[in-house]
C-alpha positions, -999 to +999 in steps of 0.1 A: +075-160+381+065-130+358+051-135+322+074-129+296+063-127+256+052-111+228+016-084+231-001-069+256+006-070+293-032-066+302-045-092+282-079-110+283-058-140+264-025-154+261-015-184+241+020-203+256+043-218+235+076-234+242+101-216+223+103-179+209+118-169+178+155-174+174+163-135+168+189-119+186+167-090+196+148-110+216+171-134+234+169-119+265+134-111+265+122-108+299+090-093+300+060-090+275+068-070+245+046-053+227+050-061+188+054-031+163+030-030+132+053-051+111+073-070+129+051-104+125+059-102+092+097-096+101+094-127+126+077-149+096+113-135+070+133-141+098+124-172+119+103-188+085+071-207+079+063-222+113+062-188+129+040-174+102+017-206+113+016-200+147+008-165+140-021-168+116-037-198+135-035-175+163-054-148+142-080-173+125-089-184+167-098-148+176-113-147+144-136-177+150-146-164+186-180-158+190-190-118+190-214-119+216-182-128+241-154-118+221-150-086+200-117-088+186-130-096+151-145-061+151-113-045+147-104-051+116-119-067+083-101-101+085-081-123+103-051-110+082-057-078+086-060-085+121-027-100+124-009-075+103-026-047+125-034-056+160-023-093+170+001-087+200+000-050+198+001-031+229-039-026+235-047-058+218-054-079+249-035-107+234+000-123+245+021-149+230+041-159+259+070-181+262+074-184+300+047-210+320+015-199+324+012-177+354-027-179+367-043-156+386-079-168+394-092-137+405-084-127+364-108-132+337-083-137+315-077-170+293-051-191+288-039-217+258-013-240+261-003-248+226+005-282+225+002-319+246+038-320+246+043-287+259+017-292+285+029-325+295+065-308+303+046-285+323+026-308+344+057-328+350+077-297+359+048-285+389+051-255+361+009-256+359-017-272+383-029-310+373-069-304+375-066-304+341-093-330+322-082-346+294-114-343+268-095-371+244-058-370+230-054-334+220-076-320+243-081-304+277-093-283+305-092-264+338-122-249+337-111-232+374-078-220+361-096-209+329-068-230+304-068-251+274-045-272+262-049-276+225-025-293+195+002-268+187-006-239+166+008-249+132-026-260+104-013-292+101-026-301+139-049-274+149-070-272+114-102-252+109-120-279+126-102-279+157-095-240+158-137-243+160-136-264+188-110-243+207-135-216+204-162-234+216-140-243+249-131-209+253-168-198+254-176-220+275-151-212+299-162-174+298-197-186+309-190-208+337-170-176+358 
């Protein structure tokens, strides 16, 4: 199995989402495609507010991370500028993947599954290890796989408070390896 989606193939943080944007250019995507400047805006315009929210929440999460451990926020003066100038581009170390997680236990990469429903589908299909420990109804963690399940990347489901929780869980994963 290989990773398919947007971003940097040499990612340190990957978010897994069930669907990809309904744009003909991405229909047969079978690699990790680095986005170019302006492509996130184009996807938002073509595919609607839901995709804008996904990109916004992803960028906000990167800005919520502790600078002692993660340097994403050093690349731009705001989460909006990071989204527009760096997120999912070559060299960003970020990925948004439409394929199931491919976990390499020798890698330092961190993995986030966006949405409990998607995580449960992956579990039932045997696409991810059942080593997840559910912390509550919305969050799960697998320390060995460096994997977190969180609410879907949408403002209503993954509020700023919950983004901070994900950021805290990511720090826990980094510190335990």
